[in-house]
C-alpha positions in Angstrom: 119.2 -41.3 168.6 117.8 -44.1 166.3 118.5 -41.8 163.3 122.2 -41.7 164.1 122.3 -45.5 164.5 120.6 -46.0 161.1 122.8 -43.4 159.5 126.0 -45.1 160.7 124.7 -48.5 159.5 123.8 -47.1 156.1 127.1 -45.3 155.7 129.0 -48.5 156.6 127.0 -50.5 154.1 127.5 -47.8 151.4 131.3 -47.8 152.1 131.6 -51.5 151.9 129.4 -51.8 148.8 131.4 -49.2 147.0 134.7 -50.9 147.8 133.8 -54.5 147.1 131.5 -53.8 144.2 134.3 -51.7 142.7 136.7 -54.7 143.2 134.2 -57.0 141.6 133.6 -54.7 138.7 137.4 -54.3 138.1 137.9 -58.1 138.2 135.0 -58.7 135.7 136.4 -56.0 133.4 139.8 -57.5 133.5 138.5 -61.0 132.9 136.4 -59.9 129.9 139.4 -58.2 128.4 141.6 -61.2 129.0 139.1 -63.5 127.4 139.9 -61.8 124.1 143.3 -63.4 124.2 144.2 -67.0 123.4 146.5 -67.2 126.4 143.6 -66.7 128.8 142.0 -69.9 127.6 145.1 -72.0 128.2 144.8 -71.7 132.0 141.4 -73.0 133.1 142.4 -73.0 136.8 143.1 -69.3 136.7 139.5 -68.9 135.5 138.3 -71.1 138.3 140.3 -69.1 140.9 139.1 -65.8 139.5 135.4 -66.9 139.7 136.1 -68.2 143.3 137.4 -64.8 144.3 134.4 -63.1 142.8 132.2 -65.6 144.8 134.1 -64.8 148.0 133.8 -61.1 147.5 130.1 -61.3 146.9 129.5 -63.6 149.9 131.6 -61.4 152.1 129.6 -58.4 151.1 126.2 -60.1 151.6 127.3 -61.2 155.1 128.5 -57.7 155.9 125.2 -56.1 154.7 123.1 -58.7 156.5 125.1 -58.3 159.8 124.8 -54.5 159.5 121.1 -54.7 159.0 120.6 -57.1 161.9 122.6 -54.7 164.2 119.9 -52.1 163.7 117.0 -54.5 164.1 116.4 -55.3 160.4 116.4 -58.8 158.9 115.3 -59.5 155.4 114.0 -63.0 154.8 113.8 -64.2 151.3 110.8 -66.5 151.6 110.7 -67.3 147.8 114.3 -68.4 147.9 113.8 -70.4 151.1 110.8 -72.2 149.6 112.8 -73.0 146.5 115.6 -74.3 148.6 113.1 -76.5 150.5 111.8 -77.9 147.2 115.3 -78.6 145.9 116.3 -80.4 149.1 113.1 -82.4 149.1 113.7 -83.5 145.5 117.2 -84.5 146.4 116.0 -86.6 149.4 113.5 -88.3 147.2 116.1 -89.0 144.5 118.5 -90.3 147.1 115.8 -92.7 148.5 114.9 -93.9 145.0 118.6 -94.6 144.3 119.0 -96.6 147.6 115.8 -98.5 146.8 116.7 -99.3 143.2 120.5 -99.1 143.6 
């Protein structure tokens, strides 16, 4: 029974990855081709919006994969990234305190 549950989860992840990674690939290909034209560079907000859409698609896919994994009892924890985030936040707090004290 567990095999069927895992198979469904993997098939769902595979389907979503193929769809959204295909969309991301198409957008990147389009942007690279557009970058060869002068007109592309006249509209920086279009560039910003395109990058925002890529960011949304990537975040949506990450959330879907994470949720699918958790639904079958799996949960990857990136301890290296968490430790880095902790160091960055600690440095930010220290800088904020120094700014308040020397402000």
